[in-house]
C-alpha positions as CSV (number, residue, x, y, z in Angstrom):
1,M,18.0,3.1,-1.2
2,E,16.9,6.6,0.0
3,E,14.6,6.9,2.9
4,I,11.0,7.7,2.1
5,P,10.3,10.9,4.1
6,S,6.5,10.8,4.3
7,V,3.4,8.7,3.5
8,R,2.4,11.5,1.1
9,D,5.8,11.4,-0.6
10,F,5.4,7.6,-1.0
11,F,2.1,7.9,-2.8
12,A,3.2,10.9,-4.9
13,N,6.1,8.8,-6.2
14,I,4.4,5.4,-6.0
15,D,5.4,4.7,-9.7
16,D,9.0,4.5,-8.6
17,H,8.1,1.6,-6.3
18,M,6.0,-0.4,-8.8
19,V,6.9,-3.6,-10.6
20,H,4.8,-3.0,-13.7
21,K,5.2,-6.4,-15.2
22,N,3.5,-7.9,-12.0
23,L,0.3,-6.0,-12.7
24,K,-0.8,-8.7,-15.1
25,K,-4.0,-10.5,-14.2
26,V,-4.7,-8.2,-11.2
27,N,-8.2,-6.6,-11.2
28,A,-8.7,-5.1,-7.8
29,T,-9.1,-1.9,-5.9
30,F,-6.7,-1.2,-3.0
31,Q,-7.6,1.3,-0.2
32,W,-5.2,2.8,2.3
33,C,-6.6,4.6,5.3
34,V,-3.6,6.1,7.0
35,G,-4.4,7.8,10.2
36,G,-2.6,10.5,12.3
37,D,-0.2,13.3,11.3
38,G,1.0,12.8,7.8
39,G,-1.8,10.4,6.9
40,G,-4.6,10.4,4.5
41,D,-6.7,8.2,2.3
42,W,-5.6,6.8,-1.0
43,H,-6.9,4.1,-3.4
44,M,-5.5,2.4,-6.3
45,V,-7.6,0.7,-9.1
46,V,-5.7,-2.0,-10.9
47,A,-7.1,-3.4,-14.2
48,D,-5.9,-4.3,-17.7
49,N,-2.3,-4.3,-16.8
50,A,-2.3,-0.7,-15.6
51,Y,-3.2,1.2,-12.4
52,E,-4.7,4.6,-11.4
53,L,-4.0,6.1,-8.0
54,H,-6.4,8.6,-6.4
55,E,-6.6,10.5,-3.2
56,G,-9.7,9.7,-1.2
57,V,-12.0,6.8,-0.3
58,H,-13.2,4.3,-2.8
59,A,-16.8,3.2,-2.5
60,D,-16.2,-0.5,-2.8
61,P,-12.5,-1.5,-2.4
62,T,-11.3,-5.1,-2.8
63,V,-9.0,-4.8,0.2
64,T,-8.4,-2.0,2.7
65,F,-5.3,-1.4,4.7
66,T,-5.8,0.7,7.9
67,V,-2.7,1.8,9.6
68,S,-1.1,4.8,11.5
69,A,1.2,7.1,9.5
70,T,4.0,6.3,11.9
71,D,3.6,2.6,11.3
72,Y,3.2,2.8,7.6
73,L,6.4,4.9,7.3
74,E,8.1,2.0,9.2
75,I,6.6,-0.5,6.7
76,I,7.4,1.5,3.4
77,N,10.9,2.0,4.6
78,G,11.5,-1.7,5.3
79,R,11.8,-1.4,9.0
80,M,8.6,-3.3,9.7
81,D,7.3,-6.3,7.7
82,G,3.8,-5.7,6.4
83,R,2.6,-9.3,7.2
84,M,4.0,-8.9,10.8
85,A,2.2,-5.5,11.1
86,V,-1.1,-7.3,10.5
87,L,-0.3,-10.2,12.9
88,R,0.8,-7.6,15.6
89,K,-2.3,-5.6,14.9
90,K,-0.3,-2.6,13.8
91,M,-2.2,-2.7,10.5
92,R,-5.7,-3.9,9.8
93,L,-6.5,-5.6,6.6
94,D,-10.1,-5.9,5.5
95,G,-11.4,-7.6,2.4
96,K,-9.8,-10.2,0.2
97,R,-6.4,-11.2,1.5
98,M,-5.6,-12.8,-1.9
99,A,-5.6,-9.4,-3.4
100,A,-3.2,-8.1,-0.7
101,M,-0.9,-11.1,-1.6
102,K,-1.0,-10.0,-5.3
103,M,-0.2,-6.4,-4.3
104,A,3.0,-7.6,-2.6
105,K,4.2,-8.7,-6.1
106,F,3.7,-5.3,-7.9
107,L,4.3,-3.1,-4.9
108,P,7.1,-5.1,-3.0
109,Q,8.2,-4.3,0.5
110,R,11.4,-2.4,0.6
111,K,14.4,-3.8,2.6
112,A,15.8,-1.6,5.3
113,K,19.4,-0.5,4.9
């Protein structure tokens, strides 16, 4: 599996990482606030077995992930487990944790080489 070079590249090509069949019964808005060089804000609205990704901050997300660009690159490339990142306070999760668990099914963590 090829290395994801940047957070922006990950979000630009997010469809390549999605498991579409696992979008069923998910109705939630996911917000990423990625700080530092190479970061940005993105949100994904999931409803009716489909999703829309937008750059920027959503007014009322179901769950928000706040993380540095450096740490998020480690997570999306499979070198840091997302759950462990939360436990180690490398990533903050605000909102409904159940939504975050559902996200892990349609946007699964990659495994490092």
